[in-house]
Kinemage of the C-alpha trace (Angstrom):
@kinemage 1
@onewidth
@group {chain A} dominant
@subgroup {mainchain}
@vectorlist {calphas} color= white
{ca met a 1} P -4.312 -21.706 20.303
{ca lys a 2} L -5.109 -18.269 21.690
{ca lys a 3} L -7.501 -16.041 19.777
{ca leu a 4} L -6.372 -12.617 18.662
{ca thr a 5} L -7.857 -9.574 20.316
{ca ser a 6} L -9.798 -7.236 18.038
{ca glu a 7} L -6.872 -4.784 18.231
{ca gln a 8} L -4.431 -7.499 17.134
{ca ala a 9} L -6.747 -8.513 14.290
{ca val a 10} L -6.768 -4.914 13.081
{ca val a 11} L -2.968 -4.750 13.117
{ca val a 12} L -2.586 -8.061 11.282
{ca ser a 13} L -5.208 -7.059 8.716
{ca ala a 14} L -3.691 -3.652 8.071
{ca phe a 15} L -0.106 -4.866 7.948
{ca thr a 16} L -0.571 -7.998 5.861
{ca gly a 17} L -3.463 -6.918 3.660
{ca tyr a 18} L -5.301 -10.146 4.496
{ca his a 19} L -8.448 -9.156 6.288
{ca ile a 20} L -9.464 -10.864 9.522
{ca gly a 21} L -11.966 -9.595 12.051
{ca asp a 22} L -14.298 -6.624 11.753
{ca phe a 23} L -13.537 -4.532 8.665
{ca ala a 24} L -15.154 -1.442 10.217
{ca glu a 25} L -12.550 -1.547 13.007
{ca thr a 26} L -9.704 -1.929 10.522
{ca his a 27} L -11.064 0.896 8.379
{ca lys a 28} L -11.319 3.215 11.393
{ca ala a 29} L -7.770 2.363 12.550
{ca val a 30} L -6.343 2.989 9.072
{ca glu a 31} L -8.006 6.397 8.953
{ca glu a 32} L -6.618 7.230 12.396
{ca lys a 33} L -3.086 6.128 11.469
{ca leu a 34} L -3.103 7.973 8.152
{ca gly a 35} L -4.772 11.022 9.664
{ca arg a 36} L -7.429 11.362 6.994
{ca pro a 37} L -10.590 9.760 5.676
{ca val a 38} L -9.940 6.719 3.470
{ca trp a 39} L -12.492 5.414 0.983
{ca thr a 40} L -12.643 1.638 0.712
{ca his a 41} L -11.641 1.745 -2.965
{ca glu a 42} L -8.374 3.443 -1.925
{ca phe a 43} L -7.100 0.499 0.120
{ca pro a 44} L -5.280 -1.244 -2.766
{ca ser a 45} L -3.459 1.915 -3.854
{ca leu a 46} L -2.508 2.749 -0.255
{ca arg a 47} L -1.195 -0.763 0.472
{ca asp a 48} L 2.430 0.271 1.081
{ca glu a 49} L 1.491 3.355 3.121
{ca ile a 50} L -0.882 1.352 5.315
{ca arg a 51} L 1.676 -1.418 5.818
{ca glu a 52} L 4.339 1.074 6.860
{ca ala a 53} L 1.935 2.855 9.231
{ca phe a 54} L 1.272 -0.436 11.074
{ca arg a 55} L 4.814 -1.893 10.926
{ca asp a 56} L 5.809 -1.012 14.498
{ca asp a 57} L 2.493 -2.280 15.884
{ca phe a 58} L 2.929 -5.569 14.029
{ca ile a 59} L 6.490 -6.033 15.280
{ca ala a 60} L 5.387 -5.223 18.832
{ca met a 61} L 2.943 -8.149 18.757
{ca asn a 62} L 5.862 -10.620 18.792
{ca pro a 63} L 9.105 -8.636 18.721
{ca pro a 64} L 11.799 -11.321 18.237
{ca ala a 65} L 10.043 -13.380 15.559
{ca asn a 66} L 8.529 -10.475 13.605
{ca ala a 67} L 11.621 -8.273 13.714
{ca lys a 68} L 13.785 -11.104 12.384
{ca ala a 69} L 11.328 -11.957 9.601
{ca leu a 70} L 10.935 -8.321 8.561
{ca ser a 71} L 14.668 -7.581 8.583
{ca ser a 72} L 15.129 -9.668 5.434
{ca glu a 73} L 12.688 -7.559 3.363
């Protein structure tokens, strides 16, 4: 099994809400995507916004499988 890169771990963490990897990297990426500072206590209330911000990055990790799985949502 191949290990995820740190960038992939950030995308998976942000999109799924299940944290893997370095939280500081995920936190920084979320702030960059949302274009504003994000306090850690805000993560639960921003769940849908964060997921949507990382949707295209998540699909791009494995386009055929992820696009098909997400099309049924």
